[in-house]
C-alpha positions in Angstrom: 120.7 132.7 103.2 122.0 129.6 100.6 123.2 130.9 97.1 122.3 128.5 94.4 124.2 127.9 90.9 123.3 128.6 87.7 120.7 125.8 87.0 122.4 125.3 83.8 125.6 125.1 85.1 127.2 121.4 84.9 126.4 119.1 87.9 129.4 117.7 89.7 130.2 113.8 88.6 128.4 111.6 90.8 130.1 109.7 93.6 130.0 107.2 95.8 128.2 108.2 99.4 130.8 109.0 102.0 130.1 105.8 105.0 131.1 107.6 107.9 130.7 111.4 108.7 132.7 114.2 110.8 132.5 113.2 114.7 129.8 114.5 116.3 128.9 114.2 119.9 125.5 112.5 120.4 122.8 110.5 122.3 122.5 107.8 120.3 119.2 106.1 120.4 120.0 102.4 120.8 117.0 100.7 119.9 116.3 99.9 116.8 113.0 98.8 115.1 112.3 95.6 112.5 113.1 96.8 108.8 109.9 97.5 106.8 109.6 99.5 103.8 109.6 103.5 104.5 106.4 105.5 103.9 107.8 108.4 102.1 106.3 111.9 102.6 107.5 114.1 99.6 108.8 111.9 97.6 105.8 109.9 96.4 105.9 112.8 94.2 108.5 111.4 92.3 106.0 108.4 91.2 103.4 111.2 90.4 105.9 112.8 87.9 107.2 109.4 86.9 104.1 108.4 85.6 103.7 111.2 83.7 106.8 110.4 81.8 105.3 107.3 80.9 102.7 109.2 79.4 104.7 112.5 77.9 108.0 112.3 77.3 110.9 111.1 75.6 111.9 109.5 72.6 109.5 108.2 70.3 107.4 110.5 67.9 104.7 108.0 67.1 103.1 105.9 69.5 101.0 103.4 68.6 97.3 103.3 70.2 97.6 99.9 71.2 100.7 100.3 72.9 99.9 102.8 74.9 96.3 101.7 75.7 98.9 98.2 77.1 101.3 100.7 79.3 97.9 102.5 81.0 95.1 100.3 81.0 95.6 99.7 85.0 95.8 103.8 85.5 92.6 105.2 87.1 91.7 107.8 84.8 89.3 110.1 86.3 87.6 113.5 85.7 89.0 115.5 88.0 89.4 119.4 86.7 86.0 121.3 87.3 84.8 122.6 84.3 85.4 126.2 84.7 89.1 125.4 85.1 89.8 122.7 82.1 92.0 123.9 79.6 91.3 121.3 76.4 94.2 122.1 74.5 97.8 121.3 74.6 98.6 123.5 71.5 99.6 126.6 73.9 100.4 126.5 77.4 99.8 123.3 79.7 99.0 123.2 83.1 99.0 120.0 85.3 98.6 120.0 88.9 100.3 117.1 91.2 99.2 116.1 94.8 100.2 113.8 96.8 97.6 112.5 99.3 98.5 112.1 103.1 97.2 108.8 103.5 98.4 105.7 105.3 97.3 101.8 105.7 97.3 99.7 108.9 99.3 100.8 112.3 99.8 104.4 110.4 97.0 105.0 109.3 95.2 108.3 110.2 91.7 110.4 110.2 91.4 113.0 107.2 93.7 112.3 103.6 95.3 115.6 103.2 97.2 116.8 100.4 101.0 116.5 101.9 102.1 118.1 98.1 100.9 120.4 96.4 102.9 121.2 93.0 101.7 123.4 89.6 103.5 122.1 86.2 103.2 124.6 84.0 104.5 124.2 80.4 105.2 127.6 78.0 103.6 127.6 74.7 107.1 127.1 73.6 107.1 123.6 75.0 110.6 124.3 75.9 110.3 124.0 80.0 108.8 122.6 82.8 108.0 124.7 85.5 107.6 122.8 89.0 106.0 125.6 91.5 105.2 123.7 95.3 102.4 125.2 96.9 103.9 125.2 100.8 100.8 122.8 102.4 100.0 125.0 105.3 99.5 128.2 103.3 96.8 130.2 105.3 93.6 130.3 102.2 90.3 130.4 102.3 88.5 127.2 101.1 85.5 127.6 99.4 82.1 125.7 99.9 81.7 122.1 98.6 78.4 121.0 98.2 78.9 117.3 97.2 80.8 116.5 100.4 78.5 119.0 102.3 81.8 121.0 103.3 81.3 124.8 104.7 84.4 126.6 103.6 86.3 128.7 105.9 89.9 129.9 106.2 93.0 127.2 107.1 95.7 125.7 105.6 95.5 124.8 101.8 96.4 120.9 102.5 92.8 120.6 104.1 91.2 121.1 100.6 91.8 118.0 99.7 90.3 116.6 103.0 87.3 118.2 102.8 86.9 116.7 99.3 87.9 113.2 99.8 85.3 112.2 102.3 81.9 110.3 102.4 79.4 110.4 104.9 81.6 112.6 106.8 84.8 109.7 106.9 87.8 110.0 104.4 86.9 108.3 101.1 90.4 107.1 99.6 88.5 105.8 96.2 89.6 107.1 93.0 86.3 109.4 93.2 87.1 110.5 96.6 90.5 111.3 95.7 88.8 113.2 92.4 86.7 115.1 94.5 90.0 116.5 96.8 91.6 117.2 93.8 88.7 119.4 92.4 88.7 121.4 95.7 92.5 121.7 95.8 91.9 123.1 92.5 89.0 125.6 93.4 91.0 126.7 96.7 94.1 127.5 94.2 91.9 129.3 91.6 90.5 131.8 94.9 94.3 133.0 95.1 94.3 135.6 92.1 91.5 136.9 90.1 90.3 134.6 87.2 92.3 131.6 88.5 94.0 128.9 86.5 93.2 126.6 83.5 94.6 123.4 84.0 95.0 120.8 81.5 94.7 117.8 84.0 95.9 116.2 87.0 97.5 113.5 88.8 97.0 112.1 92.4 99.4 109.5 94.3 99.3 108.2 97.6 102.0 106.4 99.7 101.8 102.7 99.1 103.9 101.0 96.9 106.6 104.1 96.0 109.4 102.1 97.1 108.8 99.5 95.0 109.2 102.2 92.2 112.9 103.4 93.3 113.6 99.5 93.4 112.5 98.9 89.9 114.9 101.8 88.4 117.5 100.7 90.7 118.1 103.7 93.3 119.3 107.3 91.6 121.8 109.9 91.4 121.3 113.2 93.8 123.0 116.0 94.5 123.2 116.9 98.2 123.4 120.7 98.8 123.6 120.4 102.8 124.6 118.3 105.5 121.5 116.4 106.7 121.3 113.9 109.5 118.1 111.6 108.9 115.6 111.4 111.9 113.8 108.4 110.4 116.6 105.9 110.0 119.8 105.3 112.1 123.1 104.5 110.0 122.3 100.9 109.1 119.3 101.8 107.2 116.8 100.6 110.1 113.4 102.2 110.8 113.9 103.9 114.4 110.9 104.0 116.6 110.8 107.8 117.4 112.4 110.4 115.6 116.2 110.4 116.2 117.9 113.9 117.2 120.0 116.0 115.3 123.2 114.3 114.3 122.6 110.2 115.1 120.9 109.3 112.0 122.2 108.2 108.6 124.4 110.7 107.1 123.9 112.1 103.9 127.4 114.5 103.1 127.5 117.5 100.8 128.1 116.2 97.5 126.4 114.5 94.4 126.1 110.7 94.9 124.4 107.5 94.0 121.5 106.7 96.9 119.7 103.6 96.9 116.1 103.3 96.9 115.3 104.5 100.7 118.1 106.5 101.2 116.7 108.5 98.2 113.3 108.5 99.9 114.7 109.4 103.6 116.7 112.1 102.2 113.3 113.8 100.4 111.2 113.6 104.0 113.7 115.2 106.1 112.5 118.7 108.0 115.2 119.4 110.3 116.7 121.9 107.5 118.4 125.2 107.3 115.2 126.7 105.2 112.9 124.3 107.1 109.8 123.1 104.6 111.1 125.1 101.7 114.2 123.1 101.7 111.9 119.9 101.8 110.3 121.3 99.1 113.7 122.0 97.5 114.8 118.0 98.1 111.3 116.8 96.7 111.6 118.4 93.5 115.6 117.6 93.2 114.0 114.1 93.4 111.4 114.5 90.8 114.0 115.9 88.5 116.6 112.6 89.5 113.5 110.5 88.8 112.5 111.4 85.5 116.2 111.5 84.4 116.5 107.8 85.6 113.0 106.8 83.7 114.1 108.8 80.9 117.6 106.7 80.3 117.8 104.6 77.5 118.4 101.8 79.7 114.4 102.2 81.0 113.1 104.0 77.7 114.3 100.9 75.7 113.6 98.1 78.1 109.8 97.7 77.9 109.4 94.9 80.7 110.4 97.7 83.0 108.4 100.2 82.1 105.5 97.7 82.7 106.6 97.4 85.8 107.0 100.8 87.0 103.3 101.2 85.6 102.6 97.9 87.7 103.8 99.5 90.6 101.8 102.1 90.5 98.2 100.4 90.3 95.5 101.7 91.8 97.3 104.2 93.6 97.8 106.8 91.0 94.5 108.7 89.8 95.1 110.7 86.3 93.8 113.3 84.2 94.8 114.1 81.2 91.4 115.6 79.6 90.0 115.1 76.6 93.5 114.6 74.8 94.4 111.3 73.7 97.4 110.0 75.4 99.6 109.8 71.8 98.7 113.8 71.0 100.6 114.6 74.6 103.4 112.1 72.9 103.7 114.2 70.2 103.7 117.5 71.3 105.9 117.1 74.3 108.3 114.6 72.6 111.3 117.0 72.7 111.0 117.7 76.5 113.6 116.6 78.9 114.7 116.5 82.7 117.4 118.9 82.3 114.6 121.5 81.0 112.6 121.3 84.4 113.1 124.5 86.6 112.6 124.3 90.2 110.8 127.4 91.7 110.7 128.6 95.3 107.5 130.2 96.1 108.4 133.3 98.4 111.8 133.1 97.3 112.2 130.2 99.7 111.2 131.9 103.3 108.7 131.6 105.6 106.1 134.5 105.8 103.9 134.2 109.2 100.5 134.5 109.1 100.5 134.8 112.9 99.4 131.6 113.9 102.0 128.8 112.7 100.6 129.0 109.2 101.7 131.1 106.4 101.0 133.4 103.7 102.0 133.5 100.0 103.3 136.8 99.5 102.6 139.3 96.9 105.4 138.1 95.0 104.3 134.6 94.8 100.5 135.7 94.1 102.5 137.5 90.6 104.1 133.9 89.7 100.7 132.7 89.7 99.4 135.3 87.6 102.6 134.9 85.4 101.7 131.2 85.0 98.0 132.5 84.0 99.3 134.6 81.6 102.5 132.5 80.3 104.7 135.0 81.3 106.6 132.5 83.8 110.0 132.9 82.1 109.8 136.9 82.5 108.8 136.5 86.3 112.1 134.6 86.7 114.2 136.7 85.0 113.1 139.5 87.8 113.8 137.1 90.3 115.9 134.9 89.7 116.8 134.0 93.2 113.6 132.4 93.3 115.1 129.7 90.7 116.4 126.2 93.0 118.8 124.1 91.7 119.8 120.7 91.9 123.6 121.1 91.9 
């Protein structure tokens, strides 16, 4: 099992990536596809969290309504959280649901729109931490009936809940209204995991399109790589491969902390062939979220109103946002002291696969206790008892 350093430890100084990996015998696929924008699976979450950073993060104590209205005027605001799961006040603990839509356009378009990433963001009543809790997309759960789309519930992977809600006339519905229904059913499914369920202050949803332009505006990010990784999507020159490359052939990411270009950061966060499988990808996804927030909350970004506007425009109609009945200015004031270093990344199931016997996995008893700790605002106490559940970007 991989052992992680204290999340409060100082990260190594970033360095430039090593161009050439150690020699390794492989059968290189010499066919190269034309360059095209990547289609990030996990890294879209950085845009979601980045968008909420524009709403709830950093620096200014008071932001005039006119400014907040200007920088959020193009975002899709929808009522997402079902009534019985709504938490209307942000004075106490805060829960947000972050969802990434498994949706592509053009030649890569698929059928049902699934939630490829599911993250609960929990901020305790002390408002001094932000806990990121990823729910594995292949977790076996009971999805309830959903009359709005005529869906009859059954037990399957949790990512199918979004698909069952985000449809209309038995066809995928990527509209803001369709996304809102998909998120609503996902929340209903999560709330069936523990008695009483969770209360949510809001939700954010994003699909693939346009995310590369977000990191392009930021100029890339600094990342810490915790294990050697060979891309299965890109060769060492940054060209998209026609199919998955064998291990040891593609773009190489050595262990260490260094700057990554936009496409490199997205590609790294998408890799599946890791020592701990999908949990490693969840961890890298959370690392990228933190790296994005660090870049967005840096002085060079927060003080550049033109860049902030570029970031917001890059989201466009791809982002669907629900902040409840709380005005944006109140979010800004309430969470003004939070920074990227206050993010705590948590591994469900302690980062171990718990088989359900059919290729799916189960959330173990301790993972359900973690959700109960979110419900009772005692996540900090839970982590004191389970310190190995804390991941790190160091």
